[in-house]
C-alpha positions in Angstrom: 6.2 -10.1 25.8 7.1 -13.0 23.7 10.5 -12.9 21.8 10.3 -12.3 18.6 11.1 -16.2 17.0 12.9 -16.8 13.4 13.5 -19.7 11.6 16.3 -20.3 9.1 15.6 -19.6 5.7 17.5 -19.8 2.0 16.6 -16.9 -0.3 16.0 -19.9 -2.7 13.4 -21.0 -0.1 11.6 -17.4 0.3 12.6 -16.6 -3.0 8.5 -17.4 -4.3 6.5 -16.2 -1.2 8.8 -12.9 -1.1 7.8 -12.2 -5.1 3.8 -12.5 -4.0 4.3 -10.1 -1.0 6.3 -7.3 -3.4 4.5 -7.9 -6.5 8.3 -8.4 -8.4 8.4 -8.9 -11.9 11.3 -10.9 -12.4 13.1 -13.0 -9.6 13.8 -11.3 -6.3 16.4 -10.9 -4.7 17.6 -10.1 -1.0 21.0 -8.0 -0.3 23.5 -10.0 1.4 27.0 -9.5 2.6 29.0 -6.4 3.8 27.8 -4.7 1.3 23.9 -5.0 1.9 21.9 -2.4 2.7 19.9 -3.1 6.1 17.5 -0.8 8.0 15.5 -1.0 11.3 18.4 -3.8 13.0 16.9 -7.0 10.2 15.2 -5.3 7.2 17.5 -6.3 3.7 16.6 -4.5 0.9 15.1 -6.5 -1.8 16.2 -6.3 -5.8 13.7 -6.6 -8.7 10.9 -5.6 -6.9 8.1 -3.8 -8.4 7.3 -1.8 -5.8 9.3 1.1 -5.9 11.3 0.7 -2.2 11.0 -3.0 -0.2 12.9 -4.4 2.8 11.8 -7.9 4.6 13.1 -9.6 7.4 13.6 -13.3 5.5 14.1 -15.2 8.8 10.7 -14.1 10.5 8.6 -16.8 11.2 5.4 -16.1 9.2 4.3 -19.6 9.7 2.3 -18.7 13.4 0.7 -15.2 12.5 -2.7 -16.1 11.9 -4.4 -13.0 12.4 -3.6 -8.8 11.2 -4.5 -6.3 13.0 -5.1 -3.2 10.2 -4.2 0.2 12.3 -6.3 3.0 10.7 -4.6 4.6 7.8 -2.6 7.4 8.6 -3.7 10.3 6.3 -2.4 13.3 8.3 0.6 14.2 6.6 0.3 13.8 2.7 1.8 15.8 0.9 -0.6 17.0 -2.2 1.0 18.1 -5.9 -1.4 20.4 -7.1 -2.5 19.5 -10.6 -1.3 21.6 -13.7 -4.5 24.1 -14.5 -1.8 25.5 -17.4 -3.9 23.2 -20.5 -7.1 24.6 -21.6 -9.7 22.4 -20.1 -8.2 22.9 -16.6 -7.6 26.1 -17.0 -8.7 29.3 -14.1 -10.1 26.9 -11.2 -10.5 28.8 -7.4 -8.6 26.7 -5.3 -5.9 24.3 -4.6 -6.5 20.5 -4.1 -6.7 19.5 -0.5 -7.6 16.9 1.4 -10.7 17.6 4.0 -12.2 16.0 7.2 -14.7 13.9 5.4 -12.1 12.8 2.5 -9.8 11.7 5.1 -12.4 9.5 6.5 -13.7 7.8 3.3 -10.1 6.8 2.4 -9.6 5.6 5.8 -13.2 3.7 5.7 -12.1 2.1 1.7 -8.6 1.0 2.9 -9.6 -0.6 5.9 -12.4 -2.6 3.9 -10.3 -3.6 1.3 -7.4 -5.2 3.5 -10.3 -6.7 5.3 -12.0 -8.3 2.3 -8.4 -9.5 0.6 -6.9 -10.9 3.7 -10.1 -12.4 5.0 -10.6 -14.1 1.6 -10.7 -17.9 1.9 -10.4 -17.8 5.8 -6.8 -16.7 5.3 -6.5 -14.7 8.3 -8.9 -13.1 11.0 -9.3 -9.5 11.6 -7.7 -8.8 15.2 -8.9 -6.0 17.3 -5.5 -5.7 18.2 -1.7 -7.1 18.8 -1.0 -9.9 19.9 1.9 -13.4 19.9 0.1 -14.8 16.2 -0.9 -11.0 14.9 0.8 -8.9 12.6 0.2 -5.6 12.9 -0.1 -3.7 9.7 0.6 -0.1 9.3 -0.1 2.0 6.0 0.1 6.0 5.5 -0.5 7.9 2.2 2.7 9.7 1.5 1.4 11.3 -1.8 -1.0 12.3 -4.0 -1.1 13.6 -7.4 -4.3 14.3 -9.0 -4.7 15.0 -12.3 -7.3 17.8 -12.0 -8.3 20.2 -9.9 -11.0 18.9 -7.2 -14.6 17.9 -7.9 -16.2 20.4 -5.5 -18.6 23.6 -6.2 -15.1 26.0 -4.9 -12.7 24.6 -7.3 -14.7 23.7 -10.3 -17.0 26.9 -11.7 -20.3 25.2 -12.7 -19.8 26.2 -16.6 -16.8 23.8 -16.4 -17.7 21.1 -14.4 -17.0 18.2 -17.0 -13.4 17.6 -16.8 -11.5 15.2 -19.0 -8.1 13.7 -17.8 -6.5 10.6 -18.4 -7.1 8.6 -15.2 -7.1 10.6 -11.7 -3.8 10.9 -11.3 -1.3 9.1 -8.8 -0.8 8.0 -5.0 1.7 7.3 -2.6 1.4 4.3 -0.3 4.0 3.0 2.7 3.6 -0.1 4.3 4.8 -1.6 7.3 4.3 -5.0 8.4 5.2 -5.7 12.7 5.0 -8.3 14.9 1.8 -8.2 16.7 3.4 -8.7 19.9 7.1 -7.2 19.7 6.8 -4.4 17.0 9.5 -6.4 15.5 9.3 -5.3 11.7 8.9 -7.9 9.0 8.7 -5.5 6.0 8.8 -2.1 4.7 6.8 -1.7 1.5 6.6 1.7 -0.4 4.6 2.1 -4.1 3.2 4.3 -6.2 0.0 3.5 -8.4 -0.9 6.1 -11.3 -3.5 6.0 -13.5 -2.1 7.8 -15.9 -2.6 6.3 -19.4 -2.4 8.4 -22.8 -4.8 6.2 -24.6 -7.6 6.5 -21.5 -9.3 9.9 -21.4 -12.5 10.1 -19.4 -14.6 12.1 -17.1 -12.6 13.2 -14.2 -14.8 13.6 -10.6 -15.1 12.5 -7.1 -17.3 8.9 -7.7 -14.6 8.5 -11.0 -11.5 9.0 -8.7 -12.9 7.3 -5.9 -12.8 4.0 -8.0 -9.6 4.6 -8.6 -8.4 4.9 -4.7 -10.3 2.1 -4.0 -8.7 -0.2 -7.1 -5.2 0.5 -5.7 -6.1 -0.3 -2.4 -7.6 -3.7 -3.9 -4.7 -4.3 -5.5 -2.1 -3.6 -2.3 -4.4 -5.4 -0.5 -4.8 -8.4 -3.0 -0.9 -8.5 -3.0 -0.3 -8.3 1.0 -2.5 -11.3 0.9 -1.2 -13.4 -1.3 2.4 -12.9 0.0 1.7 -13.3 3.8 -0.1 -16.9 2.9 2.5 -18.1 0.7 5.1 -17.1 3.6 3.1 -18.4 6.3 2.8 -21.6 3.7 6.2 -22.2 3.4 6.9 -21.8 7.5 4.5 -24.5 8.0 6.5 -26.9 5.2 9.7 -26.6 7.3 
């Protein structure tokens, strides 16, 4: 294996690409010093990140990565927060919300499509079929889903009450790890939660609208990763 390579980099130099990668609303900063929160040997916590939690290796040589290997989305250990069915619009349904094999396959397909489309936009990166010296390995898992209504299937919604109106489809939590495709050394860890709930946006809740929201979430995360990696790659090329 090729040893994991590093380039010295100041916090100022990494601020812009870091902001793109983790979607910061304010200027991000990487914790430093003896009290810095560091995990996995070299990932420092990012303060002022829009993501719920973000750690990054600010010294990694991002300039050498031209490809991304997208590992199939992990959907095997998803915590599902059951919707509140005490309200009059969603009361007295028959069973708990759960992911079927078909649901998992759709989530994996949608995630792969969103990531591949965003990462190859403008010729930024190639999609690799395996790891390698110039490859970033992207692994992600859905950690939690909190639907806002019972599932849209015959077992969960009776025919008489098949139309459900809610404030969005609910929320989804995702954990993403970027790693060197050769050594496996971690480059970044990001954990984030997206919710569609909006008190001013009531609408029909069904399998079609819910999947559309899932795709929007995946597209948003994918663009965030694309823009961040591209900026960090350009920063490395300029040094």
